[in-house]
N, C-alpha and C positions, 0 to 999 in steps of 0.2 A: 815156834817152840813146841815140841812134842809134849803130849800129856803123860807119856810113860817114862822114857829114859832120856837123860840129857845127852844130846848128840855132840860129836866133836865140833860140829858147826856152831852149836849153842855155846860151847865152851870158848871157842875162838871169838865169837861175838861178845861174850861176857868180858873177855880180857880187854876189849877195846871200848865198850859202851857201859859206863857206870850205871845208867838207868836200867839197862837190860840185866846187868849183873844183879842189881838190887831185886828186880822182879823175879829172876831165876832163883835166887836164894830164898825169897819169901815163899814162892810157890813150893819149893822143895821142903821148906820148914813145915808148911801145911801138910804135905804128904807124909813127912816123918811123924808128925804129931798124930795124924790119923792112923798110921801103922802102929804106933805105940798104944793108942787107945784100943785097937783091935787085939793087940798082943796081951794087953792087960786082962782081957777076958779069957785067954788061953793059958795064962801063966801056971795054973794049977795042973794042967794036963801035960805040960812039957817042962821038965826041970831045967833045961838049957835056956828057957825063955827068960828067966830072971836075969841071967847074965846079959843076954841080948838086949833086954829092956834097959839095963843100966848103961850099956854102951850107947843105945839110942837116945836116952835122956841126956847123957853127956854131950853127944853130938848136937842135939837140939839146943842145949844151953849155949854151946859155942857158936852155933849159927845165929841164934837170937842176939847174942852179944855183938857179933859182927854186924848184923843188920842195924842194931841200935847205934853202934859207933858210926856207921855210914850216915844214918839219919842225922846224928848230931853234928858231924863234920860237914855234911853237905857235899863232899866231893868224893867220897868212897875210897876204897883201897887202891893202891897203885897196881897197874897191870903187871903181871910177872913176865 
């Protein structure tokens, strides 16, 4: 799994492997939270940043909810 961008290969593997999917989502949640933290420092310099931060926070909450549901169910979401 690449540290930068999720590849098509990663996505295909995540559809078949629930443990890998969990790891991929958790890693990307960490990246998103880091980006939001950096954006928080720049929000006064860029008026568009507030809107982008709201979108990022919404995405982070949805991803965290999904990770939590997978942890609780133990079997993860069904592959599409």
